[in-house]
All heavy atoms as an XYZ file, in Angstrom:
694
protein
N      -8.465   -146.394    -98.174
C      -9.703   -146.402    -98.928
C      -9.845   -145.103    -99.714
O     -10.246   -145.119   -100.879
C     -10.872   -146.599    -97.965
C     -12.172   -146.833    -98.655
C     -13.257   -147.214    -97.663
C     -14.546   -147.479    -98.390
N     -15.579   -147.976    -97.549
N      -9.526   -143.972    -99.103
C      -9.599   -142.688    -99.778
C      -8.591   -142.629   -100.923
O      -8.897   -142.120   -101.999
C      -9.322   -141.541    -98.787
O     -10.258   -141.626    -97.716
C      -9.455   -140.193    -99.452
N      -7.400   -143.187   -100.704
C      -6.368   -143.199   -101.734
C      -6.834   -143.976   -102.960
O      -6.622   -143.550   -104.092
C      -5.067   -143.800   -101.183
C      -3.980   -143.879   -102.198
C      -3.312   -142.735   -102.600
C      -3.632   -145.086   -102.768
C      -2.309   -142.801   -103.552
C      -2.635   -145.163   -103.715
C      -1.966   -144.017   -104.108
N      -7.486   -145.100   -102.734
C      -7.991   -145.909   -103.849
C      -9.048   -145.138   -104.630
O      -9.076   -145.168   -105.859
C      -8.580   -147.230   -103.352
C      -7.554   -148.222   -102.910
C      -8.218   -149.512   -102.484
C      -7.199   -150.516   -102.005
N      -7.819   -151.782   -101.595
N      -9.920   -144.439   -103.920
C     -10.970   -143.665   -104.573
C     -10.370   -142.542   -105.405
O     -10.755   -142.335   -106.556
C     -11.940   -143.098   -103.536
C     -13.067   -142.218   -104.086
C     -13.952   -143.015   -105.030
C     -13.896   -141.649   -102.951
N      -9.412   -141.833   -104.851
C      -8.762   -140.741   -105.579
C      -8.033   -141.288   -106.804
O      -8.118   -140.719   -107.890
C      -7.806   -139.954   -104.657
C      -8.621   -139.187   -103.608
C      -6.922   -139.009   -105.452
C      -7.801   -138.531   -102.537
N      -7.330   -142.404   -106.639
C      -6.625   -143.026   -107.758
C      -7.590   -143.422   -108.865
O      -7.327   -143.221   -110.051
C      -5.853   -144.263   -107.291
O      -4.877   -143.907   -106.361
N      -8.727   -143.987   -108.487
C      -9.740   -144.394   -109.447
C     -10.312   -143.185   -110.197
O     -10.483   -143.219   -111.414
C     -10.868   -145.164   -108.748
C     -11.956   -145.731   -109.648
C     -11.374   -146.737   -110.626
C     -13.035   -146.386   -108.809
N     -10.570   -142.110   -109.468
C     -11.103   -140.903   -110.097
C     -10.095   -140.286   -111.067
O     -10.470   -139.819   -112.147
C     -11.515   -139.887   -109.031
C     -12.748   -140.256   -108.205
C     -12.952   -139.242   -107.093
C     -13.982   -140.335   -109.086
N      -8.823   -140.289   -110.697
C      -7.781   -139.759   -111.575
C      -7.684   -140.612   -112.837
O      -7.616   -140.090   -113.951
C      -6.424   -139.676   -110.844
C      -6.467   -138.580   -109.784
C      -5.279   -139.442   -111.828
C      -5.261   -138.537   -108.874
N      -7.688   -141.915   -112.670
C      -7.621   -142.820   -113.811
C      -8.810   -142.614   -114.737
O      -8.658   -142.534   -115.956
C      -7.565   -144.271   -113.329
C      -7.426   -145.327   -114.408
C      -6.126   -145.131   -115.179
C      -7.473   -146.698   -113.782
N      -9.997   -142.486   -114.181
C     -11.201   -142.254   -114.981
C     -11.095   -140.932   -115.732
O     -11.436   -140.840   -116.917
C     -12.447   -142.266   -114.089
C     -13.706   -141.968   -114.839
C     -14.281   -142.921   -115.664
C     -14.323   -140.726   -114.724
C     -15.444   -142.652   -116.360
C     -15.489   -140.439   -115.416
C     -16.051   -141.411   -116.240
N     -10.603   -139.904   -115.069
C     -10.449   -138.593   -115.689
C      -9.462   -138.652   -116.850
O      -9.716   -138.084   -117.918
C      -9.975   -137.578   -114.651
O      -9.707   -136.350   -115.248
N      -8.349   -139.328   -116.678
C      -7.357   -139.455   -117.742
C      -7.919   -140.226   -118.926
O      -7.691   -139.865   -120.080
C      -6.098   -140.140   -117.208
C      -5.264   -139.337   -116.221
C      -4.136   -140.202   -115.654
C      -4.715   -138.086   -116.869
N      -8.657   -141.279   -118.661
C      -9.262   -142.086   -119.724
C     -10.274   -141.269   -120.510
O     -10.297   -141.287   -121.737
C      -9.929   -143.334   -119.137
C     -10.615   -144.206   -120.160
C      -9.671   -144.831   -121.156
O      -8.484   -144.991   -120.848
O     -10.125   -145.156   -122.270
N     -11.114   -140.522   -119.830
C     -12.113   -139.690   -120.494
C     -11.447   -138.625   -121.344
O     -11.848   -138.382   -122.483
C     -13.041   -139.036   -119.451
O     -13.651   -140.065   -118.676
C     -14.119   -138.219   -120.114
N     -10.421   -137.985   -120.810
C      -9.684   -136.963   -121.545
C      -9.028   -137.557   -122.777
O      -9.034   -136.954   -123.855
C      -8.643   -136.309   -120.637
C      -8.012   -135.091   -121.265
O      -8.576   -134.471   -122.141
N      -6.825   -134.757   -120.801
N      -8.477   -138.751   -122.664
C      -7.846   -139.427   -123.794
C      -8.839   -139.732   -124.893
O      -8.547   -139.568   -126.083
N     -10.028   -140.173   -124.523
C     -11.053   -140.468   -125.524
C     -11.497   -139.200   -126.235
O     -11.721   -139.208   -127.445
C     -12.241   -141.155   -124.866
C     -11.961   -142.572   -124.439
C     -13.146   -143.205   -123.719
O     -14.131   -142.548   -123.440
N     -13.024   -144.481   -123.427
N     -11.633   -138.112   -125.506
C     -12.020   -136.844   -126.121
C     -10.965   -136.401   -127.121
O     -11.289   -135.985   -128.232
C     -12.220   -135.759   -125.044
O     -13.259   -136.176   -124.164
C     -12.585   -134.424   -125.658
N      -9.701   -136.513   -126.762
C      -8.628   -136.112   -127.674
C      -8.614   -136.970   -128.934
O      -8.365   -136.477   -130.028
C      -7.271   -136.181   -126.979
C      -7.085   -135.078   -125.962
C      -5.769   -135.238   -125.226
N      -5.720   -134.342   -124.116
C      -4.882   -133.308   -124.047
N      -4.039   -133.089   -125.025
N      -4.888   -132.524   -123.002
N      -8.904   -138.266   -128.784
C      -8.966   -139.141   -129.950
C     -10.109   -138.726   -130.872
O      -9.956   -138.698   -132.094
C      -9.129   -140.602   -129.519
C      -7.858   -141.210   -128.975
S      -8.024   -142.904   -128.358
C      -8.947   -143.711   -129.603
N     -11.254   -138.379   -130.302
C     -12.392   -137.939   -131.110
C     -12.072   -136.631   -131.817
O     -12.442   -136.431   -132.968
C     -13.638   -137.775   -130.239
C     -14.225   -139.080   -129.756
C     -15.430   -138.833   -128.858
C     -15.933   -140.112   -128.246
N     -17.026   -139.872   -127.292
N     -11.385   -135.730   -131.130
C     -10.997   -134.451   -131.732
C     -10.080   -134.700   -132.922
O     -10.276   -134.144   -134.000
C     -10.317   -133.531   -130.693
C      -9.623   -132.357   -131.358
C     -11.343   -133.043   -129.682
N      -9.068   -135.556   -132.741
C      -8.151   -135.859   -133.843
C      -8.896   -136.494   -135.008
O      -8.650   -136.167   -136.172
C      -7.020   -136.776   -133.367
C      -5.947   -136.048   -132.595
C      -4.709   -136.902   -132.440
N      -4.913   -138.054   -131.592
C      -4.676   -138.078   -130.290
N      -4.223   -137.005   -129.686
N      -4.886   -139.175   -129.598
N      -9.829   -137.401   -134.703
C     -10.614   -138.047   -135.761
C     -11.440   -137.021   -136.526
O     -11.446   -137.002   -137.755
C     -11.527   -139.125   -135.174
C     -12.489   -139.681   -136.184
C     -12.061   -140.600   -137.128
C     -13.814   -139.275   -136.204
C     -12.940   -141.112   -138.070
C     -14.697   -139.783   -137.141
C     -14.261   -140.705   -138.076
N     -12.145   -136.153   -135.802
C     -12.985   -135.153   -136.461
C     -12.159   -134.174   -137.281
O     -12.553   -133.782   -138.376
C     -13.849   -134.406   -135.440
C     -14.952   -135.284   -134.888
O     -15.498   -136.120   -135.575
N     -15.272   -135.090   -133.625
N     -10.996   -133.765   -136.775
C     -10.122   -132.875   -137.538
C      -9.648   -133.566   -138.815
O      -9.650   -132.976   -139.892
C      -8.920   -132.431   -136.709
C      -9.265   -131.357   -135.710
O     -10.361   -130.830   -135.690
N      -8.321   -131.034   -134.848
N      -9.235   -134.811   -138.680
C      -8.768   -135.569   -139.834
C      -9.886   -135.759   -140.855
O      -9.686   -135.592   -142.061
C      -8.245   -136.929   -139.362
O      -7.865   -137.708   -140.465
N     -11.063   -136.107   -140.380
C     -12.216   -136.290   -141.261
C     -12.554   -134.988   -141.974
O     -12.857   -134.973   -143.166
C     -13.412   -136.776   -140.437
C     -14.624   -137.131   -141.268
C     -15.748   -137.650   -140.390
O     -15.697   -138.825   -139.994
O     -16.670   -136.865   -140.101
N     -12.485   -133.888   -141.262
C     -12.765   -132.586   -141.861
C     -11.770   -132.240   -142.954
O     -12.145   -131.748   -144.020
N     -10.476   -132.513   -142.715
C      -9.457   -132.233   -143.723
C      -9.692   -133.076   -144.976
O      -9.514   -132.606   -146.088
C      -8.063   -132.512   -143.169
C      -7.590   -131.499   -142.175
C      -6.191   -131.855   -141.741
C      -5.869   -131.306   -140.399
N      -4.576   -131.771   -139.906
N     -10.089   -134.323   -144.780
C     -10.333   -135.204   -145.921
C     -11.524   -134.737   -146.755
O     -11.555   -134.971   -147.959
C     -10.564   -136.643   -145.455
C      -9.307   -137.276   -144.924
O      -8.204   -136.864   -145.265
N      -9.456   -138.278   -144.087
N     -12.505   -134.101   -146.139
C     -13.678   -133.662   -146.883
C     -13.532   -132.248   -147.432
O     -14.416   -131.770   -148.134
C     -14.960   -133.744   -146.020
O     -14.790   -132.949   -144.852
C     -15.298   -135.162   -145.647
N     -12.418   -131.581   -147.151
C     -12.195   -130.245   -147.705
C     -12.242   -130.277   -149.235
O     -12.713   -129.338   -149.864
C     -10.842   -129.684   -147.257
C     -10.802   -129.040   -145.883
C      -9.370   -128.670   -145.519
C     -11.691   -127.836   -145.805
N     -11.781   -131.354   -149.808
C     -11.750   -131.477   -151.258
C     -13.155   -131.750   -151.798
O     -13.510   -131.316   -152.870
C     -10.780   -132.597   -151.683
C      -9.360   -132.229   -151.242
C     -10.834   -132.839   -153.176
C      -8.378   -133.350   -151.335
N     -13.951   -132.436   -151.019
C     -15.287   -132.812   -151.460
C     -16.355   -131.848   -150.995
O     -16.439   -130.713   -151.454
N     -17.149   -132.279   -150.065
C     -18.304   -131.527   -149.598
C     -17.898   -130.570   -148.482
O     -17.537   -130.994   -147.386
C     -19.376   -132.507   -149.112
C     -20.658   -131.823   -148.747
O     -20.685   -130.653   -148.365
N     -21.745   -132.555   -148.847
N     -17.969   -129.291   -148.747
C     -17.541   -128.298   -147.760
C     -18.448   -128.276   -146.533
O     -17.979   -128.044   -145.427
C     -17.470   -126.912   -148.408
C     -16.432   -126.764   -149.521
C     -16.490   -125.370   -150.111
C     -15.043   -127.073   -149.018
N     -19.726   -128.538   -146.719
C     -20.643   -128.568   -145.567
C     -20.281   -129.713   -144.624
O     -20.350   -129.562   -143.407
C     -22.097   -128.701   -146.039
C     -22.664   -127.441   -146.657
C     -22.599   -126.229   -145.748
O     -22.034   -125.211   -146.114
N     -23.167   -126.308   -144.584
N     -19.868   -130.871   -145.177
C     -19.424   -131.988   -144.330
C     -18.153   -131.619   -143.567
O     -17.980   -132.020   -142.415
C     -19.188   -133.248   -145.165
C     -20.472   -133.886   -145.646
O     -21.558   -133.531   -145.133
O     -20.402   -134.754   -146.548
N     -17.280   -130.869   -144.209
C     -16.058   -130.423   -143.535
C     -16.401   -129.518   -142.361
O     -15.850   -129.672   -141.261
C     -15.138   -129.699   -144.519
N     -17.337   -128.589   -142.569
C     -17.759   -127.708   -141.481
C     -18.319   -128.532   -140.327
O     -17.994   -128.295   -139.158
C     -18.802   -126.678   -141.969
C     -18.136   -125.647   -142.874
C     -19.482   -125.984   -140.792
C     -19.108   -124.694   -143.545
N     -19.128   -129.530   -140.647
C     -19.718   -130.383   -139.618
C     -18.644   -131.106   -138.816
O     -18.699   -131.150   -137.586
C     -20.678   -131.411   -140.249
O     -21.725   -130.695   -140.930
C     -21.286   -132.331   -139.210
N     -17.645   -131.658   -139.498
C     -16.573   -132.379   -138.804
C     -15.767   -131.457   -137.894
O     -15.474   -131.809   -136.748
C     -15.641   -133.043   -139.817
O     -16.307   -134.056   -140.510
N     -15.408   -130.289   -138.407
C     -14.642   -129.355   -137.577
C     -15.473   -128.831   -136.405
O     -14.961   -128.646   -135.307
C     -14.095   -128.200   -138.410
C     -13.052   -128.633   -139.400
C     -13.184   -128.322   -140.744
C     -11.942   -129.360   -139.002
C     -12.228   -128.724   -141.667
C     -10.980   -129.766   -139.907
C     -11.124   -129.450   -141.247
N     -16.753   -128.634   -136.619
C     -17.635   -128.180   -135.539
C     -17.746   -129.242   -134.450
O     -17.723   -128.920   -133.260
C     -19.026   -127.809   -136.094
O     -18.866   -126.767   -137.060
C     -19.948   -127.334   -134.982
N     -17.839   -130.512   -134.836
C     -17.868   -131.601   -133.843
C     -16.603   -131.574   -133.005
O     -16.644   -131.749   -131.788
C     -17.993   -132.956   -134.545
C     -19.357   -133.265   -135.071
C     -19.351   -134.642   -135.741
C     -20.661   -134.971   -136.389
N     -20.616   -136.270   -137.093
N     -15.480   -131.384   -133.663
C     -14.206   -131.312   -132.960
C     -14.182   -130.150   -131.975
O     -13.773   -130.293   -130.821
C     -13.076   -131.163   -133.979
O     -11.840   -131.074   -133.336
N     -14.644   -128.998   -132.426
C     -14.669   -127.801   -131.574
C     -15.617   -127.994   -130.396
O     -15.312   -127.579   -129.268
C     -15.045   -126.562   -132.411
C     -13.898   -126.221   -133.366
C     -15.393   -125.379   -131.525
C     -14.270   -125.249   -134.469
N     -16.748   -128.641   -130.634
C     -17.697   -128.898   -129.548
C     -17.107   -129.806   -128.476
O     -17.361   -129.624   -127.284
C     -18.989   -129.526   -130.090
C     -19.828   -128.544   -130.893
O     -19.582   -127.319   -130.802
O     -20.729   -129.005   -131.617
N     -16.296   -130.786   -128.898
C     -15.658   -131.685   -127.937
C     -14.538   -130.997   -127.175
O     -14.418   -131.128   -125.967
C     -15.079   -132.905   -128.655
C     -16.068   -133.938   -129.136
C     -15.358   -134.941   -130.051
C     -16.694   -134.664   -127.953
N     -13.705   -130.272   -127.936
C     -12.542   -129.628   -127.330
C     -12.083   -128.511   -128.255
O     -11.478   -128.789   -129.298
C     -11.415   -130.653   -127.136
C     -10.195   -130.103   -126.474
C     -10.168   -129.889   -125.102
C      -9.063   -129.796   -127.214
C      -9.050   -129.380   -124.492
C      -7.938   -129.282   -126.616
C      -7.931   -129.082   -125.248
N     -12.377   -127.260   -127.927
C     -11.972   -126.166   -128.803
C     -10.463   -126.187   -129.038
O      -9.680   -126.246   -128.093
C     -12.384   -124.917   -128.023
C     -13.449   -125.381   -127.090
C     -13.093   -126.799   -126.743
N     -10.068   -126.203   -130.324
C      -8.646   -126.267   -130.639
C      -8.354   -125.430   -131.875
O      -9.189   -125.283   -132.762
C      -8.193   -127.718   -130.821
C      -8.917   -128.418   -131.956
O      -8.446   -128.399   -133.083
N     -10.066   -129.028   -131.674
N      -7.159   -124.857   -131.905
C      -6.771   -123.920   -132.961
C      -6.830   -124.558   -134.341
O      -7.257   -123.927   -135.304
C      -5.372   -123.382   -132.690
N      -6.426   -125.818   -134.437
C      -6.413   -126.491   -135.734
C      -7.815   -126.549   -136.345
O      -8.000   -126.228   -137.526
C      -5.849   -127.904   -135.591
C      -5.791   -128.657   -136.909
C      -5.284   -130.077   -136.751
O      -5.476   -130.673   -135.670
O      -4.709   -130.580   -137.719
N      -8.799   -126.937   -135.563
C     -10.170   -127.034   -136.060
C     -10.719   -125.665   -136.443
O     -11.376   -125.516   -137.481
C     -11.071   -127.704   -135.025
N     -10.458   -124.657   -135.610
C     -10.909   -123.310   -135.945
C     -10.269   -122.826   -137.255
O     -10.922   -122.224   -138.099
C     -10.601   -122.314   -134.822
C     -11.577   -122.358   -133.683
C     -11.164   -122.733   -132.418
C     -12.907   -122.008   -133.865
C     -12.060   -122.765   -131.356
C     -13.814   -122.025   -132.818
C     -13.386   -122.418   -131.555
N      -8.973   -123.090   -137.422
C      -8.261   -122.657   -138.617
C      -8.848   -123.298   -139.876
O      -9.143   -122.606   -140.852
C      -6.771   -122.984   -138.496
C      -6.008   -122.747   -139.768
C      -5.698   -121.457   -140.175
C      -5.621   -123.809   -140.575
C      -5.013   -121.226   -141.353
C      -4.942   -123.587   -141.761
C      -4.640   -122.302   -142.147
O      -3.967   -122.076   -143.322
N      -9.001   -124.617   -139.851
C      -9.500   -125.298   -141.041
C     -10.970   -124.979   -141.315
O     -11.373   -124.870   -142.479
C      -9.266   -126.808   -140.946
C      -7.831   -127.161   -141.249
C      -6.958   -127.533   -140.238
C      -7.351   -127.093   -142.543
C      -5.641   -127.840   -140.518
C      -6.029   -127.390   -142.831
C      -5.185   -127.770   -141.820
O      -3.876   -128.059   -142.106
N     -11.749   -124.804   -140.263
C     -13.143   -124.421   -140.490
C     -13.197   -123.015   -141.087
O     -14.005   -122.735   -141.978
C     -13.951   -124.501   -139.195
C     -15.458   -124.353   -139.448
C     -16.276   -124.606   -138.224
N     -16.127   -123.516   -137.264
C     -16.824   -123.409   -136.144
N     -17.721   -124.329   -135.827
N     -16.629   -122.402   -135.327
N     -12.294   -122.128   -140.650
C     -12.213   -120.789   -141.232
C     -11.896   -120.858   -142.725
O     -12.469   -120.111   -143.527
C     -11.161   -119.955   -140.498
N     -10.983   -121.761   -143.107
C     -10.661   -121.920   -144.522
C     -11.896   -122.311   -145.330
O     -12.099   -121.817   -146.442
C      -9.569   -122.976   -144.699
C      -8.193   -122.511   -144.297
C      -7.154   -123.586   -144.459
C      -6.941   -123.918   -145.922
N      -5.759   -124.781   -146.144
N     -12.722   -123.191   -144.771
C     -13.938   -123.610   -145.456
C     -14.903   -122.428   -145.563
O     -15.484   -122.182   -146.626
C     -14.613   -124.800   -144.738
C     -15.927   -125.165   -145.409
C     -13.684   -125.998   -144.687
N     -15.059   -121.703   -144.469
C     -15.935   -120.533   -144.506
C     -15.470   -119.531   -145.561
O     -16.283   -118.929   -146.264
C     -16.001   -119.851   -143.138
C     -16.856   -120.564   -142.114
C     -16.480   -120.601   -140.776
C     -18.056   -121.168   -142.466
C     -17.270   -121.224   -139.826
C     -18.851   -121.796   -141.522
C     -18.453   -121.820   -140.205
O     -19.245   -122.444   -139.268
N     -14.160   -119.353   -145.689
C     -13.625   -118.439   -146.692
C     -14.000   -118.902   -148.097
O     -14.410   -118.100   -148.941
C     -12.101   -118.332   -146.546
C     -11.490   -117.336   -147.475
C     -11.495   -115.989   -147.159
C     -10.914   -117.745   -148.666
C     -10.940   -115.050   -148.020
C     -10.358   -116.815   -149.538
C     -10.377   -115.471   -149.208
N     -13.862   -120.215   -148.331
C     -14.218   -120.772   -149.640
C     -15.699   -120.557   -149.962
O     -16.070   -120.386   -151.115
C     -13.895   -122.273   -149.698
C     -12.425   -122.582   -149.744
C     -11.754   -122.038   -150.996
O     -12.337   -122.161   -152.091
O     -10.656   -121.475   -150.860
N     -16.528   -120.585   -148.936
C     -17.970   -120.395   -149.129
C     -18.367   -118.919   -149.090
O     -19.537   -118.589   -149.215
C     -18.743   -121.168   -148.059
C     -18.650   -122.692   -148.149
C     -19.265   -123.336   -146.910
C     -19.333   -123.189   -149.411
N     -17.379   -118.053   -148.891
C     -17.596   -116.608   -148.807
C     -18.454   -116.211   -147.598
O     -19.215   -115.252   -147.659
C     -18.203   -116.069   -150.115
C     -17.947   -114.593   -150.295
O     -16.940   -114.077   -149.827
N     -18.860   -113.912   -150.945
N     -18.308   -116.952   -146.499
C     -18.966   -116.608   -145.235
C     -17.952   -115.807   -144.428
O     -17.268   -116.341   -143.562
C     -19.365   -117.858   -144.460
C     -20.406   -118.752   -145.103
C     -20.671   -120.003   -144.559
C     -21.125   -118.378   -146.221
C     -21.632   -120.842   -145.112
C     -22.080   -119.201   -146.784
C     -22.325   -120.430   -146.229
O     -23.270   -121.258   -146.786
N     -17.839   -114.532   -144.709
C     -16.766   -113.719   -144.155
C     -16.869   -113.481   -142.648
O     -15.852   -113.461   -141.967
C     -16.675   -112.378   -144.895
C     -16.167   -112.512   -146.308
S     -14.519   -113.244   -146.338
C     -14.774   -114.594   -147.455
N     -18.057   -113.334   -142.115
C     -18.184   -113.133   -140.671
C     -17.714   -114.376   -139.912
O     -16.948   -114.281   -138.951
C     -19.633   -112.801   -140.283
C     -19.809   -112.546   -138.784
C     -18.988   -111.366   -138.303
O     -19.077   -110.277   -138.870
N     -18.201   -111.547   -137.268
N     -18.157   -115.550   -140.365
C     -17.748   -116.802   -139.737
C     -16.242   -117.025   -139.895
O     -15.562   -117.491   -138.977
C     -18.529   -117.988   -140.323
C     -19.995   -117.994   -139.974
C     -20.854   -117.134   -140.902
O     -20.302   -116.396   -141.755
O     -22.097   -117.196   -140.762
N     -15.735   -116.683   -141.079
C     -14.297   -116.791   -141.335
C     -13.510   -115.950   -140.325
O     -12.579   -116.438   -139.687
C     -13.976   -116.353   -142.766
C     -12.516   -116.086   -143.006
C     -11.621   -117.129   -143.169
C     -12.022   -114.780   -143.048
C     -10.274   -116.884   -143.375
C     -10.684   -114.526   -143.255
C      -9.811   -115.577   -143.413
O      -8.477   -115.345   -143.605
N     -13.905   -114.698   -140.186
C     -13.202   -113.800   -139.261
C     -13.284   -114.297   -137.819
O     -12.286   -114.261   -137.087
C     -13.772   -112.389   -139.362
S     -13.377   -111.569   -140.917
N     -14.455   -114.770   -137.419
C     -14.625   -115.285   -136.056
C     -13.686   -116.460   -135.797
O     -13.020   -116.526   -134.757
C     -16.072   -115.730   -135.816
C     -17.057   -114.580   -135.791
O     -16.621   -113.415   -135.653
O     -18.270   -114.851   -135.918
N     -13.622   -117.403   -136.755
C     -12.794   -118.589   -136.549
C     -11.303   -118.290   -136.629
O     -10.511   -118.869   -135.883
C     -13.178   -119.690   -137.534
C     -14.372   -120.501   -137.072
O     -14.945   -120.177   -136.015
O     -14.729   -121.474   -137.756
N     -10.909   -117.395   -137.524
C      -9.487   -117.024   -137.603
C      -9.036   -116.397   -136.289
O      -7.950   -116.671   -135.782
C      -9.227   -116.079   -138.798
C      -9.190   -116.883   -140.093
C      -7.963   -115.275   -138.635
C      -8.044   -117.856   -140.194
N      -9.892   -115.569   -135.725
C      -9.564   -114.953   -134.435
C      -9.408   -116.023   -133.355
O      -8.452   -115.996   -132.582
C     -10.645   -113.956   -134.038
C     -10.369   -113.267   -132.723
C     -11.467   -112.305   -132.304
O     -12.394   -112.059   -133.089
O     -11.381   -111.819   -131.170
N     -10.324   -116.978   -133.325
C     -10.256   -118.040   -132.315
C      -9.058   -118.954   -132.547
O      -8.492   -119.485   -131.581
C     -11.559   -118.831   -132.306
C     -12.731   -118.024   -131.779
C     -14.035   -118.764   -131.934
C     -15.199   -117.864   -131.517
N     -16.480   -118.432   -131.865
N      -8.673   -119.148   -133.794
C      -7.532   -120.002   -134.096
C      -6.227   -119.384   -133.599
O      -5.268   -120.098   -133.331
C      -7.451   -120.250   -135.608
N      -6.210   -118.079   -133.447
C      -4.980   -117.407   -133.020
C      -4.791   -117.403   -131.497
O      -3.775   -116.924   -131.022
C      -4.974   -115.960   -133.528
O      -5.980   -115.202   -132.897
N      -5.740   -117.930   -130.764
C      -5.610   -117.957   -129.299
C      -4.471   -118.807   -128.863
O      -4.175   -119.839   -129.035
C      -6.878   -118.456   -128.629
C      -8.029   -117.514   -128.741
C      -8.009   -116.199   -129.132
C      -9.397   -117.798   -128.475
N      -9.250   -115.671   -129.112
C     -10.144   -116.633   -128.707
C     -10.066   -118.923   -128.055
C     -11.514   -116.563   -128.540
C     -11.425   -118.847   -127.886
C     -12.132   -117.690   -128.129
């Protein structure tokens, strides 16, 4: 009975982690697509990704957007985080 419970919890954990990673990839992809268009939408997409799972790719691309908007403090913060 304990083995079944542990197996179920592991399976649930893997499924939840998989869904989070899919959302992160979606938000990163959406952010890259909006880099050409609305920079504020790109920031929103990358921020959603970072909120779900902090990742270097999202920090890097959000830093690029901040640089384009001349938000130098935010740019520096994100570039530093992207290098982790």
